[in-house]
N, C-alpha and C positions, 0 to 999 in steps of 0.2 A: 585576820585575813581569811577569806573564804577559800575552801578547797574544792569548790564545786562549780567552777565556771562551766557552763553548759556547752555541749558540742554544738558546732555551728553547721548550718547547711553548707553544701558544697561550695557555693559561690561567696559565702559570707567570710568576713575577715575576723580573726580573733585578736583582740588587743588586751594587753596587760598594762598595769600601772608601771611607773618607773621603778618603784621599789620591787615589784614582782619581777620585772626584767632584770634588775640588778641581781636579785637572788638567783635567777636562772643562769646568768653569766657565771656567778660564783660556783654554782653546782657543776657547771660544765668543766671547771678546772680539775675535777676529780680524776678523770680518766688518764690524762697525761701525767699528772702529778703522782698518782699512785703507781703507775707503771715505772716512772723514774725512780721512785723510792724503792720499789721492789728490785729493780735492776741493780741498784746500788747495794742493797742489803743482802740479797740472796747469795751472791758469790762470797761475801765476807763471812756470813754465817756458815756456809758450806765448808769453807776453809777451816773454820773454828771447830767443826765436828769431824775433821779429818776426811773429807770427801776427796777421792782421787781427782787429780786435775782434769783428766779427760771427761769425768762425769759432771764437773762444774759447768762446762759449756752446755751439757745436756739439760741441766737444771735451769739454766738461764733461758735456753731456747724453748723449753717446755711451755713457758708463759705465752709464747707467740704462736705455737702450733695450733692450739684449739681455735683462737680467733681467726687464723688463716682458713681453717677448714669449716668452721661453723658460724662465721660472721653473718651469713644469710639467715641462719636459724635465729640468731640474736635479733636480727632485724624483723623477722616474722613475729617473734615474741613481742617486740615493741609495738608493731602494728596491731596485734590482736588485743593485748592488754592495755595499750596506751603508754606513751613514753614516760609519764610521771610514775605510774605504778611500777613499770619495768625498772626505772631508775632506783626507786626505793628498795625493791626486792634485790636488785643486783648489788647495790652498795652494802646492804645488810648481809648478803651471802658472802661478799668479799671480806667484810669485817670478821665474820664468824670463822671463815677458813683461815684467815690470817692469825686469828687467836689460837687456832689449833696448831699453827706453825710454831708458836711460842712454847708449846708444850712437848715438842718432839726433838729428839737428838738423832733421828734417822734421816739420811739423805734420800732414801726411797720414799719416805713419807712426805718430805719436802717436794719431791717430784710430783706426786699426786696432788698436793696442795697447789703447786704451780699451775697444774692443768685446770683446777677449779677456779683459782683466782684469775687466771688469764681469761677464761670464758666470762666470768662475772664482771670483771673490770671492763672488758671490751664491750659487753652488753650495756653497761651503764653509759659508756661514752657514746654508743650509737643512740641510746635513748635521749641523751642530752642534745645531740644534733637534731633528732626528729622533733624534739620538744620546741627548740628555739626556731626552727625553720617552719613551724606551723603557726607562728604568730606574726602579726603585722601585715603590711601590704607587700606585694611582690617586689616593688621598687625599693623597699626598705631592707630586703633580705641580705644583700651584700654587706650593708652597714651592720646589721645584726650579727651576721656570722663573723664579721671583722672584730666586733667587740668580744664575741665568744672566743675567737682565736687568741685575742690578746689575753684573755683570762687563762686559757689553757697554757699558753707560753709562760705566763707569769707563774703558774703552778709548777712548771718544769724547772724554772729558775730557783724557786723557793724549796722544792722538794729535797734536793740533796743537803741543803742546810739543816732542814728539820731532822733528817735521818742521822746526819753527822752529830748533831747536838745530842740527840737521844742516845745514840750509841756510846758517846762519851759518858753519859750519865748513868745508863742502866745496862749497857752492854748490847751486843748484837742480838742475842736471843730474845730479850725482853723488849727490844725495839719493835718486834712484831706486835706487841701489845699496843705500842704507840700507834702503829699503822691501823690496828683494829679500832682504836678510839677515834682516829681521824675518819675512818670509814663510817663509824656510827654518827659522827657529827654531820657528815655529808648526807647520810640517810635521813637524819632529822630535818635538814634543810630541804631535802626532796619532799618530805611529808608536808612542809609548809608551802610548797608550790601549789598554785591553783591547777585544777585538772584542765587539760587541754586535749580535746579529741576532735579530729577532723572527720567530716562525713564520709561514710563508706561509699566508694564508687565501683569497687570490684564486685561483680555479681557472685562469683564463686572463687574461694581462695584455695580450695583443694586441701589435701592432707600430706603434702610432700615436704613439710617443714619450710616452705617458702621457696624451694628450689625451682618449682614449676613456674612461679611468678617471676623468679629471677631470670629464667631463660627468656621469658616474654620481654622483660626489660632490656635484655641484651640485644634484642632485635631493633630497638629504637636507636636511630642515628645519633640523637643528642646524648644518650647514655653512653654509646660507644666512644664519642668524642671525650666526654668527661673521664671515662675510665682510662683512655689512652693518655690524657694529660696527667691523670693521677699517677700512672706508671712512670711517666717521665719525671715527675716530682720526686718520687722515691728513688728512682734510678740514679739521679744526679746526687741527691743529698746523702744517701747511704754510702755511696762510694767516696764522696768527698770527705765526709766526717771520719770515715775509717782510715783513709789513705793519706789525706793531707798532713796530719801530724807526722806520719812516717817520712814524708817528703821534707818537712821542716827539720826533723831530726838529722836527716842526711846532710842538710845545709848548716848544721851546727847550732840550731836554735835550742835554747834551754827549755825545760818543761814549763817554767813560769812564763816565758815569752809566748810559747805555743798556747798556753791557757788564756793569755790576754787576747790573742788573735781569735780564738774560738769564742771568747766572751763577747767580742765585737759582733760576731755572727749571731749569737743568741740575742743580743740587745737589738740589733737591726731587725731581726726576724720578728721580735715581739712588737717593736714600735710601728713597723710598717703595716701590721694587721689593721690598724685604725684608719688606714687610707683606702681600704677595700671599697667602701661605698663610693668614693670619689672616682676611682678608676672604673668601677662598674658602670656608673652613670655616663661616662664618656666613651668607653670602649666596648662595653658588654662583658659579661663574665668570662666567656670562652676566649675571646681575643685578648683580654687583659691577662688571663691566666697564661696563655701561650707566650705572650710578650714577656711576662715576668720570668717564665721558665727559660726563655731564650737568653735573658740576662744571666740567669743562673748557669746555663751551659757555657756562656762566655767566661764566667767566673771560674768554672772548672778548667776550661782550656788554658787560661792564663796563669793558673796556679803554679806550674813548674817554672815560670819565667820571671816572677816578681818576688825578690827576696830582700830588696833594700827598703828601708823605712823612708817614707810612709807607704810606699807602693805595696808592701807586703800585705796591707790590710784590704786592698781592693778585692781579691777573691772572696774574702769573708763578707764584704759589703754586698757584692753581687749575688752570692749564693744566699745570704741572709735575706736580701730583698726578695728574691725569687720564692723562697720557702715561706716567708711571712705573708706575702701578698696572695700567693696561689692557694693557700689552705682555705681561707674564708670564701674566696671566689669559687673554688671547686665544690665546697659544701653547699653554697648557694645554688650552683648549677645543678647539683644532684636533686635538690629540693624542687627545682623548676621542671626538670625533665621527667621525673617520676610522678605517677598519680599520687595525690595526697595520702591515701591510705596504704601506699606501698613505699613510702619514704624510708622506713626502717630497712626494708629489704634492699633498696637502692644503696643505702649507706653500708649495708652489709657487703654488697658487691664491691663497693669502693674499698672497704677495709681488706677484703681478700686480695684485691689488686695491690694495695699498699704492702701487705705482707709478702706477696709474691715478688714484687719489685725489690723490696728490702732484702729478700733472700738472694735473688738472682744477681743484683748489681755488684756486690763485693766479690761474688764467685766468678762471674764472667769477666768483669773488668780487672779483677785481681789476677786471673789467669793470663790475660793479655799482658798486664804489667810484668808478670813473672817471666814471660817468654820474650818480650821485646823491650822491656824497660819501663820504669815507673812513669817517666815523662810521656811516653806514647800511650800508656794506660789511661792517663788523664785525657789525652786527645781522643782516644777511642771512645771513652765514656761520653765526652762532649759531642762527638760526631753522631753517635747513636741517638742522643737526645735531640739534636737538631733535625735528623731525619724523621723521627717520630713526631716532632712538633709540626714539621711541614705536612706530614700525612694527616695529622689532626686538623690543621687549618683547611686542608683540601676537603676532608670529610665535612667539616662544619659549613664551608661555603656551599658545597653541593646540597647539603640538607636545607640550607636557607633558600637556595634557588628552587629546590623542589617544593618548598612551602610558599614560594612567590614573594619572599621578603626582600625588600630593597634597601632597608636601613642597615 
């Protein structure tokens, strides 16, 4: 397989073979899978080396801090170097830093390693998105991102199984070596990908690490709509995943039954990604995303009221549908709204919004739940989501009217 597919002119389409696309989908599973493995392993290793409980949360959170602050920089790196080269460097850096983690018994060293791996892992994920949204025709993009999302979700399902098996075999410390080997395998797959570079359309990129261009993107109505929908997606899911198990425990559900319900959420979320192309063709990316997220908001709202079988599975079905369908559609929307050579930065903006919503949702909705009750906390979260979705649709329709679009 050649690794030198030439960059195309601005209007040209880049096409890969089925085998190359399949390899691209597989490499895209790295970001979420690695993040899940680290989230599983780091607290257990920290406990093993006698890390104070209050610092374990700091260790876990360190992996998300850098992506939240520097996702735009990651995107700028991808735009400048190209997504394939960025992916290869990022997976290699992640593997090397993870290998260092296997050699230390210091939780402060683990903290620094978490900062490095968090940045490198998120950069690889941004590069994957930029790579796959640079190929094919625009009308194929939702289907492509749907298959990409299927791969990432499948990686999340398999990741804890890999870590658990490795920890049983070699222990928590040397499971970091397993993670390093996995990173190296993904790095080698990235090397096998053909080069994909879009034509440069930005006259001057500046030297602000991408933040100047990011501010320019934020002025685009289409980007504003996508980022607001992205916020809603994480606002709903982060709260629901954190607090729904607590709600079920209060109702006397056993951990095994709770796990079964959450497994339904994961399976639905994974399966529905493959329908993204169908929904996109009939509703458009923005409207389909908003509609799916509205279903998710309904799922959050009904969660405190359905505890009998089989109705107890409805919230998981609704929220899983929303999360599974909205991810590929929003990734496709980002690729459409941003100039081709600024897609990395646009994905960086989206990642920053993800991290911000993921941080704010459990804090704000949790505070409401603590003051007025858990049931009302779910209704509050759902109500905020509905208001933001209505605002997003209003912005979207106004932007279309301004462009004179009737369809």
